N, C-alpha and C positions, 0 to 999 in steps of 0.2 A: 462531430460525434464519432466519426470513423477512427480518428486518432485515439480517442478514449478507449474504444473497443480494442484497438491494436495494443495499447498500453496494458490493458487488463490481460490480454493473451500472453504478453511477455511475463507478467507477474505469475500467471499460471505455469508457464514454462519454468520460471524460477522455483516455484513451489515443488514441481515435479523433480527438478534437478536436485533440490535440497534433499528430497526423499531418496533419490537414486544415488547421489554422490556421497551424501554426508551421513544420513541415518543417525544423527545425534541431535540433541536438543539445542536450541538457539542459545548461544552464550556471548558474553561481551567480547571475548577473545576472537571468536569467529567473526563477529560483526566488525571488529577492529581490522582484522586482516582483509576482509571483503571490502571495507571502506577505503583501505589503502589502494587496492587495485581499481576500484571504481573512480577514485580521484585521479589515478594515472590515466585512465581511459578518457576522462573529461579533459585533462591537460592535452592529450593527443588530439582530441577533437578541436581544441583551439588552434592547433597548427593547420588542420584541414580547413577550418572556417576563417582563418586569418583574423581571429578576434584579439582583443586586448583586455585581459582580466584586470590589469593594473588601472587602466582608465575607468573601467566600470565601477571598481570598488571605491573610487574617489567621488562618485556621484553622491549628492546629498541624501538620496533615499536608500542608499545601500544598507543602512542600519535596519530597514524593514526586512531585508533578506536574512540578516543575522538573527533578528527576533523570531522569524518564521522557522529558521533552522534550529534554534534553541527549543522552540515548542515541539518540533519534530523529534529532536533528541529526547525530550522529556517523555513523549509518547512511546518512543522505542524502549526507554527504560521501564516504563509501566508494563509494556507488553512482555518483555523478557522476564520481569519479576512475576507477572501473572502466570506465564507458561510454566514456571517451575512447579507449581502445585495448585493452580487455580482450577475452578470448576468450569471446564471448557464448554459444557453444554449451555452456559449462560452467555458466552462470548458473542455469538451471532446476533443475539437480540439487541445488543448495544449499538449495532449498525443503524437501527432505527433512530436512536438518539443522535447519531452523527448526521443522519439525513435531516432530522429536525433542525439541527444547528445550521447546516448549510442551506436548508430551505428558507429559514427565517432571514439569513443574510442575503441570499439571492433575491428573494421577493420583496423584502422590506428595506434593506439597506442598499443593495446594488440596484434595485429598481427594475429587475427583469420581470416581464409579464409572461404568463403561461397562456398565450392566445392560440397556440397550435393544438388543435384537437388531437392529432396523432401523438404529440408529445405527452399530453395528459393521459391518454389511454395507455400509451407505452409505459409511462411511470407507474400507473396502477397495476399493469400486468407484471412488471418486474418485482414490485413489492409483494403481490399475491404469490408469484412463483417462489420468491425467497421465503415467505412464510411457510409454504408447503414444503420446501426443502428443509427448513429448520425442524418442522414437525416430524418429517420422515427421518432425519438424522437423529433426532432425540429418541425415537423408538428403537433405533439400532445401537444406541450407546447406553452405557451405565449412567444413570442419573446421579450426579454428585451435588450435594447441597453446597451452595455458595456461602462463603464466610463474609463477614463485614469487610475484611481487607480486600477480598476479590472485587466487591462492588466499588470500593474506593479506587482500586487500580484501574478497573474498566471505565469508570466515569472519567478519571484523570486522563487515561489513554485516549478516549474518544474526544475529549475537549482539546487535548494537545494536538492530535493529528488533524482534526478539522479546522482548528485555528491556524495551523501551519498551511493547510490547503487554501484557506481564505486569503491569507497574506500572500501566498504564491500567486493566486489569481490576480492580485493587484500589481505585483512586481514584474510579472512576465510581459506586461505591456511596455515596460521601460528598460528591461534588462534582457540579455540573451539567455536562452535556455541553458547554455553551457555554464554561464556565470552562476545562475541559480543552482544548478545541479552540483557544480564543483564546490560552491560554498556549503551546500548541505552536507556533502560527503566529507569535507574537511572538518566541519564541526563534529560529525560523527566519529572521525578518526581521533580527535582530541578527547571527546566524551567517552567513547568506548575504550580508548587506550588507558585513560585514568581509572575507569571502573575495572578493567581487566587486571590491573595491578592490585586493586583492593580485594577482589574476590579470589577464590582459590585457583591454583594452577590448573591448566587443562589436563584432561586425561591423556593417556598414551594414544588412544584412538583419535582423539581430537587433535593432538599434535601431528599425527601422520597426515590428517586432512589439511591442517594449516600449511604444512610445508609440502604441498603438492600442487598440481596444475588445476585442481578442481575449483578453488576460489576464483581463479582467473576467468574461467568459463562463466561462472555465475555472475561475476562482476560485469562482464560484457552484456549479459542478458538484463541485469538490473539497470545499467546505463541506458539501454534501449527502452526499457519500461519507463524510466524517469523522463527521458527526452520526449517520447511520444505522449506521455501523460501531460507534460507541461504544454506541449503544442495544443493538445486537446483542451486543456484548461483555459488557455488563452482564447480559443475559438468559441468556447461555451461558457460554463459557469460552474461553481463548486457543487451545486445540487446535482447536475448531470454527472459530474465526476464521482460523487458519492453513490449515485444509483448504479452506474456502470461497475463500481467496485463490488457490488453485491454479486456480480457474475463470477468473481474469482473463486470463491469456495466451491460452487457447484461445478464449474469447469475443471477445477483441480481434481474433484472426485471422478469425473468422467475421463480425465487424462489418466488417472490411476486404473480405471477400468480397461482402457485400451492397452496401456503399457504393462500393467501388473496383473491383468486378468481378475481384478477385484470385482465382487458382485455388489449390485445396488438394487434397491426396490423399484417397483413400477412407479411409485410416487416421485422418485428422483427423476425419472424420464419425463414425467408429466410436468414437473417443476421446471426442468430445463427447457422444454418446448415453450411453456408459458413465458419464461424469462427471455428467450430468444425472440419470440414474437414482440414482447415489450421493447427490447433493444432496437429491433427493426423499426417499430412504430416511432420511437424517439428520434431516430435518424431521418425520418421522412419529413 
């Protein structure tokens, strides 16, 4: 469980770095450049770990990794398309759909049992805290009505990301974390590279960001998040990973409070405390 928490903290750092360094919307060109650097980082990890990527990709089950990566890339496409003009106030609620998917898989297909009382109580606390966080955030933002396309993108994104996670939970027992991570980033390089050619050219501001050191820093953080997340996924299950993922939005908000002096409501603090108690309970 601790690895999952560490992974989410790295994702929080990534979100804060994106806001600090980039201050532009997510685009396929930026994802393409970032994926190139993350791929390089994973290749360097192979040298330190003395691994053999060629031998692993020849294993019969390697195709599962590719399928998982394709689902992940599909989820990323839906996310970027939704962020262009989607109703952001609806996005958080689809996390519960993701929890339902991973919960059904973990309990009924993987066969894990929720016999630990602390885990069950922690699970409930995290969900309740997240609901309070969503309600508080909704009060402080402009309510935008979702279009049919928004729901299609959010449903597709949730299914893709959680299917990718479920597949990863199966392959991390047979393949190294570096092989899974490198395969994922190489697929994103191909996917985002093709789409960046189709869509409009990046703005001048975006070009300055692309040709700077900032994507390198973010790539290192993303690699750390991916590796620790895969380690945590191997030791636990997709349901736990989904639940710990709910911590990212609220921890990002409080990271902005510390670094950018942004203000939040009392409900945010209460929600954070409830979710932290829940996370501690799940780790006991």
